[in-house]
C-alpha positions as CSV (number, residue, x, y, z in Angstrom):
1,M,-40.0,-19.5,34.7
2,K,-36.5,-19.8,36.3
3,T,-34.8,-16.7,37.6
4,S,-31.2,-15.9,36.6
5,Q,-30.1,-17.2,40.0
6,E,-31.8,-20.5,39.4
7,N,-30.2,-20.7,36.0
8,A,-26.7,-20.2,37.5
9,A,-23.9,-22.4,36.1
10,D,-23.9,-26.1,37.1
11,Y,-20.4,-27.5,36.4
12,S,-21.3,-30.9,37.6
13,R,-24.0,-31.5,35.0
14,R,-23.2,-30.5,31.4
15,P,-26.4,-29.9,29.4
16,A,-27.3,-32.8,27.1
17,P,-27.8,-31.8,23.5
18,D,-31.6,-31.7,23.9
19,R,-31.6,-30.1,27.3
20,A,-33.0,-26.5,27.2
21,L,-32.8,-23.5,29.5
22,A,-35.1,-20.5,29.4
23,V,-33.5,-17.1,28.9
24,P,-34.3,-15.3,32.2
25,V,-36.8,-12.5,32.0
26,D,-34.3,-10.1,33.5
27,C,-32.1,-10.5,30.5
28,A,-34.8,-8.9,28.2
29,G,-33.2,-6.4,25.9
30,M,-29.7,-7.8,26.2
31,R,-27.6,-9.2,23.3
32,L,-27.7,-13.0,23.1
33,D,-24.0,-13.4,23.9
34,A,-24.4,-11.2,27.0
35,A,-27.4,-13.2,28.2
36,L,-25.5,-16.5,27.6
37,A,-22.6,-15.1,29.6
38,R,-24.9,-14.6,32.5
39,M,-26.6,-18.0,32.1
40,F,-23.3,-19.9,31.7
41,P,-20.7,-17.9,33.7
42,E,-18.2,-20.7,33.7
43,H,-17.6,-20.0,30.0
44,S,-16.0,-16.9,28.5
45,R,-18.1,-14.7,26.1
46,S,-15.7,-15.4,23.3
47,R,-16.1,-19.2,23.8
48,L,-19.9,-18.8,23.8
49,Q,-19.7,-16.7,20.6
50,G,-17.6,-19.4,19.0
51,W,-20.1,-22.1,19.9
52,L,-22.9,-19.9,18.5
53,K,-21.0,-19.7,15.2
54,D,-20.4,-23.5,15.2
55,G,-24.1,-24.2,15.8
56,R,-23.5,-25.8,19.2
57,I,-25.9,-23.3,20.7
58,R,-29.4,-23.0,19.3
59,V,-32.2,-20.6,20.2
60,D,-35.8,-21.8,19.8
61,G,-34.3,-24.6,17.7
62,S,-32.3,-22.5,15.2
63,A,-28.9,-21.0,14.9
64,A,-28.6,-17.4,16.1
65,E,-26.3,-14.5,15.9
66,P,-24.4,-13.2,19.0
67,R,-25.8,-9.7,18.4
68,R,-29.4,-10.8,18.4
69,K,-31.6,-9.3,21.1
70,V,-33.4,-11.5,23.5
71,F,-36.8,-10.9,25.1
72,G,-36.8,-13.6,27.9
73,G,-38.3,-17.0,27.7
74,E,-36.5,-18.2,24.6
75,R,-35.4,-21.8,24.6
76,V,-31.6,-22.2,24.6
77,E,-30.0,-25.6,23.8
78,L,-26.3,-26.0,24.5
79,E,-24.6,-29.0,23.0
80,A,-22.7,-30.9,25.7
81,L,-19.0,-31.5,26.1
82,P,-17.7,-34.2,28.3
83,A,-16.4,-32.7,31.6
84,A,-12.8,-33.5,30.9
85,A,-13.0,-32.1,27.4
86,A,-14.7,-28.9,28.7
87,G,-11.9,-28.4,31.2
88,A,-9.2,-29.0,28.7
89,E,-10.8,-26.6,26.2
90,A,-11.0,-23.9,28.9
91,L,-7.3,-24.4,29.8
92,G,-6.1,-24.4,26.2
93,E,-2.3,-24.9,26.1
94,T,-1.7,-24.0,29.7
95,I,1.0,-26.2,31.1
96,A,1.7,-27.4,34.7
97,E,4.6,-25.7,36.4
98,A,6.3,-26.3,39.8
99,I,5.6,-22.9,41.3
100,P,5.4,-22.8,45.1
101,L,1.9,-22.2,46.4
102,P,1.2,-20.7,49.9
103,I,-1.6,-23.0,50.9
104,V,-3.8,-21.9,53.8
105,F,-6.3,-24.7,53.6
106,E,-6.9,-27.8,51.4
107,D,-9.3,-30.8,51.4
108,A,-10.8,-32.9,48.7
109,H,-13.2,-30.1,47.6
110,I,-11.5,-26.7,47.9
111,L,-8.1,-25.1,48.1
112,V,-7.4,-21.7,49.7
113,I,-4.3,-19.8,48.7
114,D,-2.5,-16.7,50.1
115,K,-1.5,-15.3,46.7
116,P,1.7,-13.3,46.8
117,A,1.9,-9.9,45.0
118,G,3.4,-10.3,41.6
119,L,1.6,-13.6,40.7
120,V,-0.8,-13.4,37.8
121,V,-3.9,-15.5,38.2
122,H,-4.8,-16.4,34.6
123,P,-2.5,-16.9,31.6
124,G,-2.9,-14.1,29.0
125,N,-1.0,-12.1,26.5
126,G,2.6,-11.9,27.8
127,N,1.8,-14.2,30.7
128,R,1.5,-17.7,29.3
129,S,3.5,-19.2,32.1
130,G,4.4,-18.5,35.7
131,T,0.7,-18.0,36.7
132,L,-1.4,-19.3,39.5
133,M,-3.2,-21.5,36.9
134,N,0.1,-23.1,35.9
135,A,0.9,-23.7,39.6
136,L,-2.5,-25.3,40.3
137,L,-2.2,-27.7,37.4
138,H,1.1,-29.0,38.9
139,H,-0.1,-29.1,42.5
140,A,-3.4,-30.9,41.6
141,P,-3.3,-32.4,38.1
142,Q,-7.0,-33.4,38.3
143,L,-7.8,-29.7,37.9
144,A,-7.2,-30.1,34.2
145,A,-10.8,-31.5,34.1
146,V,-12.3,-28.5,35.8
147,P,-13.0,-25.3,33.9
148,R,-10.4,-22.6,34.5
149,A,-8.5,-25.1,36.8
150,G,-11.1,-24.4,39.5
151,I,-10.5,-20.6,39.7
152,V,-13.8,-18.9,40.5
153,H,-12.6,-15.4,41.4
154,R,-9.4,-13.4,41.0
155,L,-7.0,-10.9,42.4
156,D,-5.0,-8.4,40.4
157,K,-1.4,-9.3,39.8
158,D,0.0,-6.9,42.4
159,T,-2.7,-7.5,45.0
160,S,-1.9,-10.1,47.7
161,G,-4.2,-12.3,49.7
162,L,-6.7,-15.0,49.9
163,L,-8.3,-16.9,46.9
164,V,-10.4,-20.0,46.9
165,V,-10.1,-22.6,44.2
166,A,-12.6,-25.5,43.6
167,K,-11.1,-28.9,43.1
168,T,-14.2,-30.6,41.7
169,L,-17.0,-29.6,39.3
170,E,-19.6,-29.8,42.1
171,A,-17.6,-27.5,44.3
172,Q,-17.1,-25.0,41.5
173,T,-20.8,-24.9,40.8
174,D,-21.5,-24.2,44.4
175,L,-18.9,-21.5,44.8
176,V,-20.0,-19.7,41.7
177,R,-23.5,-19.6,43.0
178,Q,-22.3,-18.3,46.4
179,L,-20.5,-15.5,44.6
180,Q,-23.5,-14.7,42.5
181,A,-25.6,-14.6,45.7
182,R,-23.0,-12.3,47.2
183,S,-22.8,-14.5,50.3
184,V,-19.0,-14.9,50.1
185,S,-17.3,-12.5,52.5
186,R,-14.2,-10.7,51.1
187,R,-12.4,-8.2,53.2
188,Y,-9.3,-6.2,52.2
189,L,-6.8,-3.9,53.9
190,A,-6.0,-0.9,51.8
191,L,-3.6,2.0,52.3
192,A,-5.2,5.0,50.7
193,L,-3.5,8.4,50.1
194,G,-4.9,11.3,52.2
195,R,-6.7,11.4,55.5
196,V,-10.1,9.7,55.1
197,A,-12.5,11.4,57.4
198,H,-15.0,8.7,58.2
199,D,-16.4,5.2,57.3
200,G,-18.6,5.0,54.2
201,T,-20.0,3.2,51.2
202,I,-19.1,3.9,47.6
203,D,-22.1,2.9,45.4
204,A,-21.0,3.7,41.8
205,P,-21.3,1.6,38.7
206,L,-18.1,0.6,36.8
207,A,-17.4,0.1,33.1
208,R,-14.4,0.0,30.8
209,H,-12.7,3.4,30.4
210,A,-13.8,5.1,27.2
211,A,-10.3,5.8,26.0
212,Q,-8.0,3.5,27.9
213,R,-9.6,0.0,27.5
214,T,-7.3,-1.7,30.1
215,K,-8.7,0.6,32.8
216,M,-12.0,0.8,34.5
217,A,-13.9,3.9,35.4
218,V,-16.9,5.1,37.4
219,V,-19.8,5.9,34.9
220,R,-23.2,7.5,35.3
221,A,-25.0,5.1,32.9
222,G,-24.4,1.8,31.3
223,G,-22.0,0.4,33.9
224,R,-22.2,-2.7,36.1
225,E,-23.5,-2.3,39.7
226,A,-20.5,-1.9,42.1
227,R,-20.6,-1.3,45.8
228,T,-17.7,-1.1,48.3
229,H,-18.0,-0.5,52.0
230,F,-15.0,0.9,53.9
231,A,-14.0,1.6,57.5
232,V,-11.1,3.6,58.9
233,R,-8.6,1.4,60.7
234,E,-5.8,3.8,61.3
235,R,-4.8,7.4,60.2
236,F,-1.3,8.6,59.4
237,A,-0.1,12.0,58.3
238,A,-0.4,11.4,54.5
239,C,-2.5,8.3,54.3
240,T,-5.2,6.1,55.9
241,L,-5.4,2.4,56.5
242,L,-8.9,1.2,55.5
243,E,-10.7,-2.1,55.8
244,C,-12.8,-2.6,52.6
245,R,-15.6,-5.1,52.2
246,L,-16.8,-6.0,48.7
247,E,-20.5,-6.3,48.1
248,T,-19.8,-6.8,44.4
249,G,-16.6,-8.0,42.8
250,R,-15.9,-6.0,39.7
251,T,-12.5,-5.6,38.0
252,H,-10.3,-3.2,39.9
253,Q,-13.3,-2.2,42.0
254,I,-11.6,-1.0,45.2
255,R,-8.8,0.7,43.3
256,V,-11.3,2.7,41.1
257,H,-13.8,3.4,43.8
258,L,-11.2,4.9,46.2
259,T,-9.7,6.9,43.4
260,S,-13.2,8.3,42.7
261,I,-13.5,9.8,46.2
262,G,-10.0,11.3,46.0
263,H,-8.1,8.6,47.9
264,P,-6.2,6.4,45.5
265,L,-4.2,3.5,46.8
266,V,-0.6,4.1,47.8
267,G,1.6,2.7,45.0
268,D,-1.1,2.3,42.4
269,P,0.5,3.0,39.0
270,T,-2.7,2.9,37.1
271,Y,-5.3,4.9,39.1
272,G,-4.0,8.2,40.3
273,R,-0.5,7.5,41.6
274,R,0.8,10.9,42.8
275,R,3.5,12.3,45.0
276,S,2.4,12.3,48.6
277,G,5.1,14.3,50.2
278,D,6.3,11.1,52.0
279,A,9.1,9.3,50.3
280,R,8.2,6.0,51.9
281,L,4.8,6.1,50.3
282,D,6.1,7.3,46.9
283,A,8.6,4.5,46.8
284,F,6.1,1.7,47.5
285,P,6.3,-0.4,44.3
286,R,2.7,-1.7,44.0
287,Q,-0.8,-0.9,45.1
288,A,-1.1,-1.4,48.8
289,L,-4.0,-3.8,48.8
290,H,-4.3,-7.1,50.6
291,A,-7.2,-9.6,50.7
292,W,-6.9,-10.4,54.4
293,R,-10.1,-12.3,55.2
294,L,-12.3,-14.8,53.2
295,G,-15.5,-16.4,54.4
296,L,-17.8,-18.8,52.7
297,R,-19.9,-22.0,53.1
298,H,-18.1,-25.2,52.4
299,P,-19.5,-26.6,49.2
300,A,-19.7,-30.1,50.4
301,D,-21.5,-29.8,53.8
302,G,-22.5,-26.1,54.0
303,A,-20.3,-25.4,57.1
304,E,-19.4,-21.8,57.6
305,M,-15.7,-21.3,57.1
306,A,-13.3,-18.3,57.3
307,W,-9.6,-17.7,56.9
308,E,-7.3,-14.8,57.5
309,A,-3.9,-14.0,56.0
310,P,-1.4,-11.7,57.6
311,L,0.0,-8.7,55.7
312,P,2.9,-9.5,53.4
313,D,6.3,-8.3,54.6
314,D,6.5,-5.2,52.3
315,F,3.1,-3.9,53.4
316,A,3.8,-4.7,57.1
317,R,7.2,-2.9,57.0
318,L,5.6,0.2,55.4
319,L,3.0,0.4,58.2
320,E,5.7,-0.1,60.9
321,S,7.7,2.7,59.4
322,L,4.6,5.0,59.4
323,R,3.9,4.2,63.0
324,G,7.5,4.8,64.1
């Protein structure tokens, strides 16, 4: 029986109507829609639920409800969509827009971008235009045939730094599998409030906040595994510059983890922004977080590649003032 890793999404080969996958044994006890989201991570859970209702996904030959529990080993059949149609469905009504993109690297397979703070990655409520996805569709129109315009990971709106985008279905499949295998290296520079005493690792599961659903929180049970390694780069009177390395990539992971140990990010309006006693820190208008280094295997030839992005001007000026 295939493992969940072997059942990872393959964007280059859409399942034919009669092609079946076995539900991985490590999905036993999960809801069907949750198991499907793990088996087909290129599709959102809401889309998979819609396909279940439309009868385009069958379990052991029959229609099934999203809430049904799985035991592992069930036969799942997913009705195919042509690649271009699948990409178009995933993009919905997203339009191409001529938005400048700071490109660090580009070839026929991948695109690496130094995302500026303030740029939203995916369109959503209140952000139907002016996003990275809109910009990508203008820069490389062929991305309309790739699910999510080739975006395989994300940064928060006000986090700056490096993102990789797949330009082909084959590259997207490979990058998703690298992310699932945790072989992609992602390192961040973070300015945290307070004086952090030593290097460390935060191993604390994350889940949606019980009361504020737009926030994440550390939980004792029921959350998703999350692990952040951090090292002290430089200490100042009221804050500490850290280098953080993600082992997992959960929503708001670094922001929530550092807050959980009493060192929220400078400028973070969502997780524990507080007065520091230093007007320069209190005036910083966003979370001081920058994805400065990205490393991965090239999806076409397996070559090890890495890129670095300098700090954006606002972050660099803040550090200069603290050193002065």
